[in-house]
C-alpha positions, 0 to 999 in steps of 0.5 A: 845055643848051637854047638861050636864048630871048630875052624878045622871042622869048618874047612872040612865042610866048606872047602878051600876057596870062595868067589873072589880071585882067579888062581893058577895051578898047584905046584907052580914055581915061585918065580917065572922061569927065564926064557933063553934068548941066545939062540944061534943064527938060523935056529927057530924058537921052539914050538909052544905046546898046545895048552888048555886052561880052565877058568872056573867062575860064576859069571853066567847069564848075560855075562857069558858072551863077555867072558867068551869074548875075552877068552877068544881075544886071549887065544888070538894073542896066545894061539897055543892056549885054549881057554875053557869057560867052566861055569858053575852055580854060585852055591856050588863053586866052593865045593867044586874047587875043593873037590878038584884040589883034593883030587889033584886036578885043580882048575887053572884059574878058579874064581875065589874071594880075597877074603880067603887068601890067607887060608890058601896061603897058609895051606900052600895053595897059592904062590906069590905073583911078585916075580911075574909082576916084576917081569911083565911090568905089573905094578901094585900102584896101578890098583886102588889100595883097598883092592891090592892090599886084600891080594897081599899077605905077609908082604907078597902079592898072591892074586890080582883083583878082577872086580872092585870090592867097593860095590854097594849102592842105593838103587831107587825107582824115580816114578815110585819116589814121585808117587810117594811124594819123595824127591828123587833128587834127594835120596835118603842119606841117613838111617831114619830117612831111609826108614821113613822113605821105605815105609812110604814106598811100600804098597800093600793090599789087604796086608799083602805086599804089592810093592816093597819099599826097600829090600836088603841085599839078600832079602833079610838083613845079612852080612853085607847089610851089617858090614856096610851099615857098621862102617857108616856108624863109626863101627869096626868089624875087626881090629886093624890087624885082623886079630880081634872081633869088634863088631859087637861094640855099641856101634855094632849093636845099634847097627843091628837094631836099626836093620831089624827096625827097617825090616819090621817097618817095611816087611811087616814080618819075615813071613810077609816078605817071603810070601812076596819074594816067592812070586818075584823074579830071579836076581838077574835081569828079571829081578823085582826092581827091574819088574818095578815091584820093588821101589828101592834096594841095596844093590851092587854095581852089577845091577846097572848091567842087569837093568840095561839088559832087562828093562833099559827104559826103567827110570831109576837113580843110584845114591850112596847107602845111608849112614847113622845120624852121627856117621858118614856114608861109607861102603865096606870093602872086605875082598872081591873076585881076583885072579889066583895063580896055582894049580897043576905043575904044568904050564904055570907061565901060560897060566900067569898070562891068563891071570894077567889078562883077566886081572890087569889087561885094560882091553880085557879086565878093564873092558869087562868092567866097562861093559857092565858099568862097574868100577874096576880095581885099576885106577886108570880104567875108572878114569877112562872117558868111556864110563862117562859117555856110556853111564853119564847119570850113574858113573859119578855116584859110582866113583863117589862110592868107590872113594868112600870105601873102608877096607875090612881086614882079612884074616886066616879065618875069614870065611868061618868068622863070616859064617858065625856072624851070618848065623847071629844075624839070621837068629835076630831076624827070626827073633830067636835072639836079641841083638846084644846077645847074638852079637856077643855070642858071635864075637866069642865064637869068632874070637876063638876062630881067630885065635886058632887061625892066627896060632896056626899061621905063626 
């Protein structure tokens, strides 16, 4: 058994932020300063100071032109503000934000994850947006409950969600389904049906995988796979108040056993999967589903945009991820990319303008999602007819997925708890622990982290 890593030690290693929101500058006032409106006749308004605001994010590849388009249009409406697009690899984002904060030069609007919000609020790294929102008519009612609630802490709103935390779908290749004798009009809806279908879809030659029948979110069964399957098996990751670990319940154990059963049935072994994966394209417009060496997968809604760019003629469909025999098809929503407000003491009001643009403005935040065929956390955006016009075959299923979302409570120890559970899942995948033992160990570790974190908050 690995030694326990304390919550404080984890923060020293992992830093302060992860992907999920855009924030604005350190030391900004808690409410916007009021602008003078009683200028004397003949007086001109003061000239605004030229400002450059940085947006640290991981949206590279084919999304760069979309981001640049949003920034250009923002500057056209706010000519004194220039936006610097700071693109970083996903694995480096957290460390870069941590380093910049420690050095006193945090990015103005870095991408973070809502799951990290409590950790930042407790450390005074965020300010409440409610004053700005009231001033500019931004209402929490415009967002889905699961989306805006994850942006709030202790009754105040600290970020604006930029993308929907409900994202998980089953992607499957129509030709592969037909070839395997499966009905593309009736994708698997239960765990057992997915296991059978994935085995039929897998093609091997002399024991070597040529086409994989099904792939988990990041290859081996991980956090995303576990939480999604757990909520479709009447299980809970945490208690409703976020204070107690509950993922090691009988429902949790059954969920993990099923994931490992699928892995063993379809992959054969971890080594066999890794040999297949070593010759596949990257997880973007060249990924194996687009290259048709993968027949079905747990994918995010952004895959639709990748398919458009990488293989627009691909005949595929999407469905809901399956549930257990006694469960219901749901997706978990544990937090997403959002907009953060706090950074340098200068220009907090300008930073808020950019936050609102990226997390609320329909022609920017909404447009960015619509161009990718992804659901927005803003209800009105998802009701726009443009989705049905551009994505007639996929959009109804995406809305069904969004409406099935089950919110997982966020806690001050979110990142640390996720890390512990991810370690347990990896150990089970590599057969160094049994599911019951691994989840029991993770629950003990997670509970200690939760208790410590909540004690600090209160």
